[in-house]
C-alpha positions as CSV (number, residue, x, y, z in Angstrom):
1,X,-36.8,-55.8,23.5
2,X,-38.9,-53.9,21.0
3,X,-40.3,-56.1,18.2
4,X,-39.9,-55.2,14.6
5,X,-42.2,-56.5,11.9
6,X,-42.0,-57.6,8.3
7,X,-45.0,-58.2,6.1
8,X,-46.3,-61.7,5.2
9,X,-45.1,-63.3,2.1
10,X,-44.6,-66.5,0.3
11,X,-42.4,-69.3,1.7
12,X,-38.9,-68.6,0.5
13,X,-36.8,-71.0,-1.4
14,X,-33.6,-71.4,0.5
15,X,-30.3,-71.9,-1.1
16,X,-28.7,-75.3,-0.6
17,X,-25.8,-73.9,1.3
18,X,-27.8,-72.0,3.9
19,X,-30.3,-73.0,6.5
20,X,-33.2,-71.3,8.2
21,X,-32.4,-70.8,11.9
22,X,-35.5,-68.7,12.7
23,X,-38.2,-69.8,15.0
24,X,-41.3,-71.3,13.4
25,X,-43.6,-69.7,15.9
26,X,-44.9,-66.4,14.8
27,X,-45.5,-63.6,17.2
28,X,-48.1,-61.8,15.2
29,X,-51.7,-62.8,14.8
30,X,-52.3,-65.1,11.9
31,X,-54.7,-63.7,9.4
32,X,-54.1,-60.1,10.5
33,X,-53.6,-57.5,7.9
34,X,-50.2,-56.8,9.2
35,X,-48.8,-60.2,10.3
36,X,-45.1,-60.2,11.2
37,X,-42.3,-62.7,10.9
38,X,-38.8,-62.8,12.2
39,X,-36.0,-63.1,9.7
40,X,-33.0,-64.2,11.6
41,X,-29.6,-63.7,10.2
42,X,-26.9,-66.2,11.2
43,X,-23.2,-65.8,11.2
44,X,-23.1,-62.8,13.4
45,X,-20.4,-62.3,16.0
46,X,-20.6,-64.4,19.1
47,X,-23.3,-66.6,17.6
48,X,-26.0,-63.9,17.8
49,X,-28.7,-63.2,15.3
50,X,-30.2,-60.0,14.1
51,X,-33.8,-59.5,13.4
52,X,-34.7,-57.4,10.4
53,X,-38.0,-55.6,10.1
54,X,-39.3,-55.5,6.5
55,X,-42.2,-53.6,5.2
56,X,-45.3,-55.5,4.0
57,X,-45.1,-56.8,0.5
58,X,-48.1,-57.8,-1.6
59,X,-48.1,-60.6,-4.1
60,X,-48.3,-58.0,-6.9
61,X,-45.1,-56.2,-5.8
62,X,-42.9,-59.3,-6.0
63,X,-41.4,-61.9,-3.7
64,X,-38.9,-61.0,-1.0
65,X,-36.5,-63.8,-1.9
66,X,-37.3,-64.1,-5.6
67,X,-35.3,-61.4,-7.5
68,X,-37.4,-58.9,-9.3
69,X,-35.8,-58.0,-12.6
70,X,-38.7,-56.2,-14.2
71,X,-41.7,-54.5,-12.7
72,X,-45.0,-54.4,-14.5
73,X,-46.5,-51.1,-14.9
74,X,-49.1,-50.2,-12.4
75,X,-51.3,-47.1,-12.1
76,X,-49.6,-46.1,-8.8
77,X,-46.0,-47.0,-9.6
78,X,-44.1,-45.0,-12.3
79,X,-42.1,-47.1,-14.8
80,X,-38.5,-46.4,-13.9
81,X,-35.3,-48.2,-14.8
82,X,-34.5,-51.3,-12.8
83,X,-31.8,-50.4,-10.2
84,X,-28.7,-52.3,-9.7
85,X,-29.8,-53.8,-6.4
86,X,-31.6,-57.2,-6.2
87,X,-35.1,-57.5,-4.9
88,X,-36.3,-60.5,-2.9
89,X,-39.6,-61.9,-1.8
90,X,-40.5,-61.5,1.9
91,X,-40.7,-64.6,4.0
92,X,-43.6,-65.9,6.0
93,X,-43.8,-64.2,9.4
94,X,-42.1,-66.3,12.2
95,X,-41.2,-65.6,15.7
96,X,-37.9,-66.2,17.3
97,X,-37.9,-69.3,19.5
98,X,-35.5,-68.0,22.0
99,X,-35.5,-64.6,23.5
100,X,-32.3,-62.7,23.2
101,X,-30.5,-62.1,26.5
102,X,-30.0,-58.4,25.6
103,X,-31.6,-56.1,23.1
104,X,-29.7,-56.1,19.9
105,X,-28.6,-52.8,18.5
106,X,-30.7,-51.7,15.6
107,X,-29.1,-51.1,12.2
108,X,-31.1,-48.6,10.2
109,X,-31.2,-48.3,6.6
110,X,-31.0,-44.8,5.0
111,X,-34.4,-43.1,4.6
112,X,-34.8,-39.9,2.6
113,X,-35.9,-37.0,4.6
114,X,-39.5,-36.1,3.6
115,X,-40.0,-32.7,1.9
116,X,-43.2,-32.2,3.8
117,X,-41.6,-31.8,7.2
118,X,-38.3,-30.4,8.6
119,X,-37.6,-33.5,10.8
120,X,-37.7,-37.2,9.6
121,X,-40.2,-39.5,11.2
122,X,-38.0,-42.0,13.1
123,X,-41.0,-43.9,14.6
124,X,-41.7,-45.5,11.2
125,X,-39.5,-48.5,12.2
126,X,-41.8,-49.3,15.2
127,X,-44.9,-49.5,13.1
128,X,-46.5,-52.7,12.0
129,X,-46.3,-51.8,8.3
130,X,-44.9,-48.7,6.6
131,X,-47.3,-46.5,4.8
132,X,-46.8,-46.1,1.0
133,X,-45.5,-42.6,1.5
134,X,-42.9,-43.8,4.0
135,X,-42.0,-46.8,1.8
136,X,-41.2,-44.4,-1.0
137,X,-39.2,-42.2,1.3
138,X,-37.2,-45.2,2.5
139,X,-36.6,-46.2,-1.0
140,X,-34.5,-43.1,-1.8
141,X,-30.8,-43.7,-1.5
142,X,-28.6,-40.9,-0.2
143,X,-24.8,-40.6,0.1
144,X,-23.6,-41.1,3.6
145,X,-20.2,-40.6,5.2
146,X,-17.8,-43.2,6.4
147,X,-19.2,-44.8,9.6
148,X,-17.3,-43.6,12.8
149,X,-16.2,-45.9,15.6
150,X,-19.0,-47.1,17.9
151,X,-19.7,-45.3,21.1
152,X,-21.5,-46.2,24.3
153,X,-25.4,-46.2,24.0
154,X,-25.7,-43.1,26.2
155,X,-23.7,-40.9,23.8
156,X,-24.3,-40.1,20.2
157,X,-24.4,-43.5,18.4
158,X,-21.7,-44.3,15.8
159,X,-22.6,-46.5,12.8
160,X,-20.2,-49.5,12.3
161,X,-19.6,-50.6,8.8
162,X,-21.2,-54.0,8.2
163,X,-18.8,-56.8,7.5
164,X,-19.4,-60.2,5.9
165,X,-20.4,-62.9,8.4
166,X,-20.6,-60.2,11.2
167,X,-23.9,-58.4,11.3
168,X,-24.0,-55.1,13.1
169,X,-25.5,-54.7,16.5
170,X,-28.6,-52.7,17.1
171,X,-27.7,-49.0,17.7
172,X,-29.7,-46.2,19.2
173,X,-31.6,-44.1,16.7
174,X,-30.0,-41.0,15.3
175,X,-30.8,-38.5,12.6
176,X,-30.4,-39.8,9.0
177,X,-28.0,-37.0,8.0
178,X,-25.3,-38.5,10.2
179,X,-25.4,-41.9,8.5
180,X,-22.6,-42.9,6.2
181,X,-23.5,-44.0,2.7
182,X,-21.9,-47.3,1.7
183,X,-19.9,-47.4,-1.6
184,X,-22.1,-47.8,-4.7
185,X,-22.7,-51.5,-5.6
186,X,-21.7,-53.4,-8.7
187,X,-24.4,-55.3,-10.4
188,X,-24.4,-59.0,-9.4
189,X,-26.7,-61.9,-10.3
190,X,-29.6,-62.3,-8.0
191,X,-29.7,-65.2,-5.6
192,X,-31.8,-66.5,-2.7
193,X,-30.5,-66.4,0.8
194,X,-31.9,-67.2,4.2
195,X,-30.1,-64.0,5.6
196,X,-31.4,-60.6,4.7
197,X,-30.4,-59.3,1.3
198,X,-26.9,-58.0,0.8
199,X,-25.0,-56.5,-2.2
200,X,-21.5,-57.7,-3.0
201,X,-18.8,-55.1,-4.0
202,X,-15.9,-56.0,-6.2
203,X,-13.6,-55.8,-3.2
204,X,-15.6,-58.7,-1.7
205,X,-17.0,-56.5,1.0
206,X,-20.7,-57.0,1.9
207,X,-23.1,-54.2,2.8
208,X,-26.7,-54.3,3.9
209,X,-29.3,-53.7,1.2
210,X,-31.8,-50.9,1.5
211,X,-34.9,-51.9,3.5
212,X,-37.3,-51.4,0.6
213,X,-39.5,-53.8,-1.3
214,X,-41.1,-53.5,-4.7
215,X,-39.6,-50.0,-5.4
216,X,-37.4,-49.5,-8.4
217,X,-34.2,-47.8,-7.3
218,X,-32.3,-45.1,-9.3
219,X,-28.6,-45.5,-10.2
220,X,-26.1,-44.6,-7.4
221,X,-24.7,-41.2,-7.9
222,X,-21.1,-42.4,-8.4
223,X,-19.2,-45.6,-8.8
224,X,-16.1,-44.1,-7.1
225,X,-15.2,-45.4,-3.7
226,X,-16.3,-42.9,-0.9
227,X,-13.7,-40.7,0.8
228,X,-12.6,-41.3,4.3
229,X,-15.1,-38.8,5.5
230,X,-17.9,-37.3,3.5
231,X,-19.9,-34.2,4.6
232,X,-23.2,-34.7,6.2
233,X,-26.3,-34.6,4.0
234,X,-27.5,-31.0,3.8
235,X,-30.6,-30.3,5.7
236,X,-33.6,-28.8,3.8
237,X,-33.5,-25.0,3.7
238,X,-35.8,-23.4,6.2
239,X,-38.6,-21.3,4.9
240,X,-37.1,-18.3,6.8
241,X,-34.0,-18.4,4.6
242,X,-36.1,-18.6,1.4
243,X,-38.0,-15.6,2.6
244,X,-34.8,-13.7,3.4
245,X,-33.4,-14.6,0.0
246,X,-36.6,-13.3,-1.7
247,X,-36.4,-10.1,0.3
248,X,-32.7,-9.6,-0.5
249,X,-33.4,-10.2,-4.2
250,X,-36.2,-7.6,-4.1
251,X,-34.0,-5.1,-2.4
252,X,-31.2,-5.6,-5.0
253,X,-33.7,-5.2,-7.8
254,X,-35.0,-2.0,-6.3
255,X,-31.5,-0.7,-5.8
256,X,-30.6,-1.5,-9.4
257,X,-33.8,0.2,-10.5
258,X,-33.0,3.3,-8.4
259,X,-29.4,3.4,-9.7
260,X,-30.7,3.1,-13.2
261,X,-33.1,5.9,-12.6
262,X,-30.4,8.1,-11.1
263,X,-28.1,7.4,-14.0
264,X,-30.8,8.6,-16.4
265,X,-30.8,12.0,-14.7
266,X,-28.9,14.6,-16.8
267,X,-26.8,15.9,-13.9
268,X,-25.8,12.4,-12.9
269,X,-25.1,11.2,-16.4
270,X,-23.1,14.3,-17.2
271,X,-21.1,14.0,-14.0
272,X,-20.3,10.3,-14.6
273,X,-19.7,10.9,-18.4
274,X,-22.2,8.2,-19.4
275,X,-22.8,7.6,-23.1
276,X,-26.4,9.0,-22.9
277,X,-25.4,12.2,-21.0
278,X,-26.6,15.4,-22.7
279,X,-23.1,16.8,-22.8
280,X,-21.5,13.6,-24.1
281,X,-19.4,14.1,-27.2
282,X,-21.6,13.8,-30.3
283,X,-18.7,13.0,-32.6
284,X,-15.2,11.6,-32.5
285,X,-12.8,13.0,-29.9
286,X,-10.5,15.4,-31.8
287,X,-6.8,14.7,-32.0
288,X,-4.6,16.6,-29.6
289,X,-3.5,20.0,-30.9
290,X,-0.3,21.8,-30.1
291,X,-0.6,24.6,-27.5
292,X,1.3,27.8,-27.7
293,X,1.6,29.6,-24.4
294,X,0.4,33.2,-24.7
295,X,1.1,34.4,-21.1
296,X,4.7,34.1,-20.1
297,X,7.3,35.9,-18.0
298,X,9.0,39.1,-19.2
299,X,11.8,38.9,-21.6
300,X,15.0,40.1,-20.0
301,X,17.5,39.0,-22.6
302,X,16.1,40.1,-26.0
303,X,16.3,43.5,-27.5
304,X,14.0,46.0,-25.9
305,X,12.3,49.1,-27.3
306,X,14.3,52.0,-28.4
307,X,13.9,55.5,-27.3
308,X,13.1,56.6,-30.8
309,X,10.6,53.9,-31.4
310,X,8.8,54.6,-28.2
311,X,8.8,58.3,-28.7
312,X,7.2,57.8,-32.1
313,X,4.5,55.5,-30.7
314,X,3.6,57.9,-27.9
315,X,3.7,61.1,-29.7
316,X,0.0,61.1,-30.5
317,X,-1.5,59.6,-27.3
318,X,0.7,61.5,-24.9
319,X,-0.3,64.9,-26.5
320,X,-4.0,64.4,-26.3
321,X,-5.7,67.6,-25.0
322,X,-7.8,65.6,-22.6
323,X,-4.7,65.0,-20.5
324,X,-4.2,68.6,-19.6
325,X,-0.7,68.9,-18.2
326,X,1.0,65.6,-18.5
327,X,4.2,64.4,-16.9
328,X,5.5,60.9,-17.0
329,X,8.2,58.4,-17.7
330,X,8.7,54.9,-19.1
331,X,11.5,52.6,-17.9
332,X,12.8,49.3,-19.1
333,X,12.5,47.1,-16.0
334,X,15.2,44.6,-17.0
335,X,17.9,47.2,-17.5
336,X,16.6,50.2,-15.6
337,X,17.0,52.4,-18.7
338,X,14.7,55.3,-19.1
339,X,13.0,55.0,-22.6
340,X,10.6,57.9,-22.5
341,X,10.4,60.9,-20.3
342,X,8.2,64.0,-20.2
343,X,8.9,66.3,-17.3
344,X,9.1,63.4,-14.9
345,X,10.9,65.4,-12.3
346,X,8.1,67.9,-11.9
347,X,6.2,67.4,-8.6
348,X,2.4,67.1,-9.2
349,X,-0.5,66.1,-7.0
350,X,-0.3,62.3,-7.0
351,X,-3.8,61.6,-5.5
352,X,-4.0,57.9,-4.7
353,X,-0.7,57.0,-6.2
354,X,0.7,58.3,-2.9
355,X,-0.3,54.8,-1.6
356,X,2.6,53.3,-3.6
357,X,5.1,55.2,-1.3
358,X,3.4,54.0,1.9
359,X,3.1,50.4,0.8
360,X,6.7,50.3,-0.4
361,X,8.0,51.8,2.9
362,X,6.0,49.2,4.9
363,X,7.2,46.3,2.8
364,X,10.8,47.5,3.1
365,X,10.8,48.0,6.9
366,X,8.3,45.6,8.3
367,X,8.0,41.9,8.4
368,X,5.7,40.7,5.6
369,X,3.9,38.4,8.1
370,X,3.0,41.2,10.5
371,X,-0.6,41.1,11.8
372,X,-2.5,43.8,13.7
373,X,-4.2,42.7,16.8
374,X,-7.6,43.6,18.4
375,X,-8.1,42.6,22.0
376,X,-10.7,42.6,24.7
377,X,-9.3,42.7,28.3
378,X,-10.8,42.6,31.7
379,X,-11.3,46.0,33.4
380,X,-10.9,46.8,37.1
381,X,-14.4,45.5,37.6
382,X,-14.7,41.8,36.7
383,X,-18.0,42.6,34.9
384,X,-16.3,45.1,32.7
385,X,-14.6,44.4,29.4
386,X,-12.4,46.8,27.5
387,X,-12.1,46.8,23.7
388,X,-8.4,47.6,23.0
389,X,-7.9,49.0,19.5
390,X,-4.8,47.7,17.8
391,X,-5.1,49.4,14.5
392,X,-7.0,46.9,12.3
393,X,-9.8,48.6,10.3
394,X,-10.5,45.4,8.3
395,X,-12.2,43.5,11.2
396,X,-15.4,42.2,9.7
397,X,-18.9,41.9,11.1
398,X,-19.9,39.0,8.8
399,X,-20.7,35.7,10.5
400,X,-18.1,33.1,11.1
401,X,-17.5,31.1,8.0
402,X,-18.2,34.0,5.7
403,X,-15.1,35.6,4.3
404,X,-15.1,39.3,3.7
405,X,-15.2,40.2,-0.1
406,X,-13.5,43.5,0.6
407,X,-10.7,42.2,3.0
408,X,-10.1,38.5,2.3
409,X,-8.7,36.8,5.4
410,X,-9.9,39.4,7.8
411,X,-10.7,38.6,11.5
412,X,-14.3,38.2,12.7
413,X,-16.1,40.2,15.4
414,X,-18.1,37.0,16.3
415,X,-14.8,35.2,16.9
416,X,-13.8,37.9,19.4
417,X,-17.1,37.9,21.1
418,X,-17.1,34.1,21.5
419,X,-13.8,34.1,23.2
420,X,-14.9,36.8,25.6
421,X,-18.0,34.8,26.5
422,X,-16.0,31.7,27.2
423,X,-13.3,33.5,29.2
424,X,-15.8,35.5,31.3
425,X,-18.5,32.9,31.7
426,X,-21.0,35.3,30.1
427,X,-20.9,37.7,33.1
428,X,-19.9,40.9,31.2
429,X,-22.2,43.8,32.0
430,X,-20.3,46.7,30.5
431,X,-18.0,47.2,27.4
432,X,-15.6,50.1,27.2
433,X,-13.3,51.3,24.4
434,X,-9.6,52.1,24.4
435,X,-8.5,54.0,21.3
436,X,-5.3,55.4,22.7
437,X,-3.1,53.8,20.1
438,X,-3.5,56.6,17.6
439,X,-2.6,60.2,18.2
440,X,-3.6,63.5,16.8
441,X,-6.5,64.5,14.5
442,X,-8.6,62.0,12.7
443,X,-8.3,64.0,9.4
444,X,-5.3,65.3,7.6
445,X,-4.2,68.6,6.1
446,X,-5.5,69.2,2.6
447,X,-8.6,67.0,3.0
448,X,-11.9,68.2,1.7
449,X,-14.3,68.3,4.7
450,X,-16.8,66.3,2.7
451,X,-14.5,63.4,2.4
452,X,-15.0,62.6,6.1
453,X,-18.6,63.7,6.6
454,X,-21.0,61.0,7.7
455,X,-22.5,59.1,4.8
456,X,-19.6,59.7,2.4
457,X,-18.1,56.7,0.5
458,X,-14.4,57.8,0.5
459,X,-13.2,58.0,4.1
460,X,-14.0,57.4,7.7
461,X,-12.3,59.1,10.7
462,X,-8.9,57.5,11.1
463,X,-9.4,55.4,14.3
464,X,-7.4,52.3,15.4
465,X,-10.5,50.0,15.4
466,X,-13.7,49.6,13.4
467,X,-15.6,47.0,11.5
468,X,-15.5,46.7,7.7
469,X,-13.6,49.9,7.2
470,X,-16.4,51.9,8.8
471,X,-18.9,50.9,6.1
472,X,-22.5,50.2,7.0
473,X,-22.5,47.3,4.5
474,X,-19.7,44.8,4.9
475,X,-20.0,43.6,1.3
476,X,-20.1,46.9,-0.6
477,X,-17.0,48.9,-1.2
478,X,-19.1,52.0,-2.1
479,X,-21.3,51.8,0.9
480,X,-21.6,54.9,3.1
481,X,-19.3,55.3,6.1
482,X,-20.5,55.8,9.6
483,X,-19.5,59.0,11.5
484,X,-17.8,57.2,14.5
485,X,-16.9,53.6,13.4
486,X,-15.0,52.8,16.7
487,X,-18.0,53.6,18.9
488,X,-20.3,51.7,16.5
489,X,-18.2,48.6,16.9
490,X,-18.2,48.9,20.7
491,X,-22.0,49.0,20.6
492,X,-22.1,45.9,18.4
493,X,-19.9,43.9,20.7
494,X,-21.8,45.0,23.8
495,X,-25.1,43.9,22.2
496,X,-23.7,40.5,21.4
497,X,-22.5,40.1,25.1
498,X,-25.9,41.4,26.4
499,X,-24.1,44.3,28.1
500,X,-24.0,48.1,27.9
501,X,-21.5,50.3,26.1
502,X,-19.6,52.3,28.7
503,X,-17.6,55.0,26.8
504,X,-13.9,55.3,26.3
505,X,-11.1,54.5,28.8
506,X,-7.5,53.2,29.0
507,X,-7.0,49.6,29.7
508,X,-4.8,48.8,32.7
509,X,-1.4,47.4,32.0
510,X,-1.1,43.7,32.3
511,X,-4.9,43.3,32.2
512,X,-6.3,39.8,31.7
513,X,-6.9,39.1,28.0
514,X,-10.5,37.8,27.4
515,X,-10.2,37.5,23.7
516,X,-7.9,38.4,20.8
517,X,-8.1,38.3,17.0
518,X,-5.6,39.3,14.3
519,X,-5.7,40.8,10.8
520,X,-4.4,39.2,7.7
521,X,-0.7,39.3,7.2
522,X,0.9,42.5,5.9
523,X,1.2,41.4,2.3
524,X,-2.5,40.6,2.1
525,X,-3.4,43.7,4.0
526,X,-1.4,45.7,1.4
527,X,-3.0,43.8,-1.5
528,X,-6.5,44.8,-0.3
529,X,-5.4,48.4,0.2
530,X,-4.1,48.7,-3.4
531,X,-6.9,46.8,-5.1
532,X,-9.7,48.9,-3.6
533,X,-7.5,52.0,-3.2
534,X,-8.8,52.0,0.4
535,X,-8.0,55.4,1.9
536,X,-8.6,54.4,5.5
537,X,-6.3,51.3,5.3
538,X,-3.5,53.4,3.7
539,X,-3.6,56.0,6.5
540,X,-3.8,53.3,9.2
541,X,-0.8,51.5,7.5
542,X,1.2,54.8,7.6
543,X,0.6,55.0,11.4
544,X,1.5,51.3,11.9
545,X,4.8,52.1,10.1
546,X,5.3,55.0,12.4
547,X,4.7,52.7,15.4
548,X,7.2,50.2,14.0
549,X,9.8,53.0,13.6
550,X,9.2,54.3,17.1
551,X,7.4,57.4,16.0
552,X,4.0,58.8,16.9
553,X,1.1,57.1,15.3
554,X,-0.4,60.3,13.7
555,X,-0.6,61.8,10.2
556,X,2.7,63.6,10.7
557,X,4.3,60.5,12.2
558,X,3.2,58.3,9.4
559,X,4.4,60.7,6.6
560,X,7.7,61.2,8.3
561,X,8.3,57.5,8.7
562,X,7.4,56.8,5.1
563,X,9.9,59.4,3.8
564,X,12.7,58.2,6.1
565,X,12.3,54.5,5.1
566,X,12.4,55.3,1.4
567,X,15.4,57.6,1.7
568,X,17.2,55.0,3.7
569,X,16.5,52.5,1.0
570,X,18.3,54.7,-1.6
571,X,15.4,56.4,-3.4
572,X,15.7,60.0,-4.4
573,X,12.8,61.8,-2.9
574,X,13.6,65.3,-4.3
575,X,10.3,67.3,-4.6
576,X,8.3,64.8,-2.5
577,X,5.9,66.3,0.0
578,X,3.2,64.2,1.7
579,X,0.7,64.9,4.5
580,X,-1.1,61.5,4.6
581,X,-0.8,58.0,3.4
582,X,-4.0,57.9,1.3
583,X,-3.4,60.8,-1.1
584,X,-6.7,62.5,-0.3
585,X,-4.7,65.6,0.6
586,X,-4.3,68.0,-2.3
587,X,-1.2,69.3,-0.7
588,X,0.8,66.2,-1.5
589,X,3.4,66.5,-4.3
590,X,5.3,63.7,-5.9
591,X,7.4,63.7,-9.1
592,X,6.5,60.9,-11.6
593,X,10.1,59.6,-11.7
594,X,9.9,58.7,-7.9
595,X,6.9,56.5,-8.6
596,X,8.6,54.9,-11.6
597,X,11.8,54.3,-9.7
598,X,10.0,52.4,-6.9
599,X,8.1,50.3,-9.4
600,X,11.2,49.6,-11.5
601,X,13.0,48.1,-8.5
602,X,9.9,46.0,-7.7
603,X,9.8,44.7,-11.3
604,X,13.5,44.2,-11.7
605,X,14.8,40.7,-12.5
606,X,15.5,38.5,-9.5
607,X,18.8,39.0,-7.9
608,X,19.6,42.2,-9.6
609,X,18.6,44.5,-6.8
610,X,18.5,43.4,-3.1
611,X,15.4,45.6,-2.6
612,X,13.4,43.7,-5.2
613,X,12.5,40.8,-3.0
614,X,11.0,43.1,-0.4
615,X,9.0,45.2,-3.0
616,X,7.8,42.4,-5.3
617,X,4.4,42.0,-3.4
618,X,3.7,45.6,-4.5
619,X,3.2,44.5,-8.1
620,X,0.8,41.7,-7.0
621,X,-1.5,44.3,-5.4
622,X,-1.9,46.4,-8.6
623,X,-5.3,46.2,-10.2
624,X,-5.5,44.5,-13.6
625,X,-6.9,46.5,-16.6
626,X,-10.5,45.4,-17.3
627,X,-10.2,42.7,-14.6
628,X,-9.9,43.8,-11.0
629,X,-10.0,46.6,-8.4
630,X,-10.2,50.2,-9.6
631,X,-9.3,49.2,-13.2
632,X,-12.1,46.6,-13.5
633,X,-14.5,48.8,-15.4
634,X,-11.8,50.6,-17.5
635,X,-10.2,49.7,-20.8
636,X,-13.5,49.0,-22.5
637,X,-13.1,51.7,-25.2
638,X,-11.7,50.5,-28.6
639,X,-8.8,52.9,-28.3
640,X,-7.6,51.3,-25.0
641,X,-9.0,47.7,-25.2
642,X,-5.6,46.4,-26.3
643,X,-4.4,46.9,-22.8
644,X,-7.1,44.7,-21.2
645,X,-5.3,42.1,-19.1
646,X,-1.9,43.4,-19.9
647,X,-1.8,46.7,-18.0
648,X,-1.5,46.7,-14.2
649,X,-1.5,50.0,-12.4
650,X,-2.4,52.1,-9.4
651,X,-4.9,54.8,-10.1
652,X,-5.3,58.3,-8.6
653,X,-8.2,60.7,-8.9
654,X,-9.0,64.0,-7.4
655,X,-10.7,67.0,-8.8
656,X,-8.7,68.0,-11.9
657,X,-6.1,65.3,-11.1
658,X,-5.7,61.9,-12.9
659,X,-2.7,59.6,-12.4
660,X,-1.8,56.1,-13.3
661,X,1.4,54.2,-12.5
662,X,2.2,50.5,-13.1
663,X,3.7,47.9,-15.4
664,X,2.9,46.5,-18.8
665,X,4.3,43.9,-21.2
666,X,4.9,45.0,-24.8
667,X,4.4,42.7,-27.8
668,X,8.0,41.4,-27.4
669,X,7.4,40.4,-23.8
670,X,9.5,43.2,-22.4
671,X,8.5,44.5,-19.0
672,X,7.9,48.3,-19.1
673,X,7.3,50.5,-16.0
674,X,5.4,53.7,-16.5
675,X,4.2,56.6,-14.3
676,X,1.7,59.1,-15.9
677,X,0.4,62.2,-14.0
678,X,-2.2,64.5,-15.5
679,X,-3.2,67.8,-14.0
680,X,-6.1,70.1,-15.0
681,X,-8.0,67.4,-16.8
682,X,-11.6,66.2,-16.7
683,X,-12.0,63.2,-14.5
684,X,-13.6,60.8,-17.1
685,X,-11.8,62.2,-20.2
686,X,-8.5,62.3,-18.4
687,X,-8.8,58.7,-17.2
688,X,-9.7,57.5,-20.7
689,X,-6.7,59.4,-22.2
690,X,-4.3,57.8,-19.7
691,X,-5.6,54.4,-20.5
692,X,-4.9,54.9,-24.2
693,X,-1.2,55.8,-23.4
694,X,-0.8,52.6,-21.4
695,X,-2.5,50.5,-24.0
696,X,-0.1,51.9,-26.6
697,X,2.9,50.7,-24.6
698,X,1.5,47.1,-24.9
699,X,1.0,47.3,-28.7
700,X,4.4,48.7,-29.3
701,X,7.5,46.7,-30.2
702,X,9.0,50.2,-30.6
703,X,12.3,49.5,-32.3
């Protein structure tokens, strides 16, 4: 068995009730600096003894068996309070007379893990004498858990709890963090014993003392009895964890600094509403104030204007010489009563107010969600694609993701091309054009030849397919129109497909569809038409109406279909003559009362007229005075500025012709419908004079 050593010391004084059962023959060399003795401990189970190794103790550090109550100050030992454990003088080294039949299990006292290393030095118990550093380490008490049941030597050793008169057997070495700390001792009077020092608890349980000599011990951490199981002593934190903690702290500091810097930026502080934001309130938040709604729906129950009052208000503006020959009418929308009339049954050239008739007929007879299709189908040759025109002039050449400012919601040429590439595998070599949908001439009777000439800004040839209304700039309403917009679109699509344009043809019936896109719904199509007063869209819509009614898609077919639908809806079209849907023709004739009757039905209270629900979108498309469409730049003069934002109307302008028809709210919130037609007037002066009349309707309570 392995020998353990204790330092030399004075001969102990044995208590009268104990005897020394150790051998008198020392195993160490006498006179050596590290002589050893055996201190047997009797009373163990089965009559066995246990040998305790004790560090060397000098005469100056005290006796092993003599209690040390006070320690004199020494240069190397700090003056600390005397612990509650007893100190004893070491005995003279002796050697056991009889060898033990088997190696006793070692019971280790609790060393404190050194701070200098990650692992404790367990070989200290095999050395002849503990170094001062190790002695101080052994002197530090630590809490330890309740000892588990003993296990076989081959497995992890368990530490039995020492009992009185039954010393523990020698156990295999194990790390100190698994050792169980005995309950803290109560202070007892010192005594000399032939067995190794013990401390007595109030419950009369005896525990081995710490194997330290001459070191003053601190107070135990607690006087409470230990729990059944205490957690293992925490291992020292590795350096890697300290480094990770340092790095984490640095990152957090940098993040906080970055956030602080960002919060100091004006845009960030303004967005977050921080106190130091430039736009933060400089004073106290004002108290909530009452809000009176200015815009509201029309009044349909109160008293409306009287005929006399309205006649008096309009006597001056309606007789202005700049108006030339003026006809017109004003109708109370809520009652349908005519409040003012000036030759409203006289047919005059309506110019672009003709579009009111075409849009009204389309809304009355077609589904409001109708869309116009543009297709590309496969020709007889698999490498040939045919562009089949479906009557949508609003198709835009702007890239996907960019909405058309002229025709919001319009289909994209790039979308159509992408579908064709995917369906054909990119093997298209030729693109042809099918424009057989529309019939007859591309210009109407009564048009000025300059209106369809290449480069003009008013009109393009009426064809069933084109991009951006035939303009060479998809974002500019006043951009020049190309001479043949359908052919130009075919060239564009062929270029994107890396193919050649192959002229016109007729697509075979039942041909495979390679791609298809559709226009915005009818209501949105009509809205764009009225806002821009788009001549091409109006004439295309008249032909779509003809197709819907089973008529020929031509100027004549469109005009006839428009008249028939309106007549069937109950409108009196006496004196109406139209040759197109745009109003470019100077041969068109429409009385003012026809315009006012259609608008009055569209503006009537809900449920009063079954036609109102169909015609209501007509009002939404009317431009707003000083705000949108063809009225955006009007109503800026002092005489007409009162109508800004209140007047909504469709304009019409030709040489010597100025017309305006729409709706306006008066000062009492009454909805008034008006139609004003001027003939023989200057363009600019005639427009301004019409605006004054409409603005007067808004200012008038007229009772």
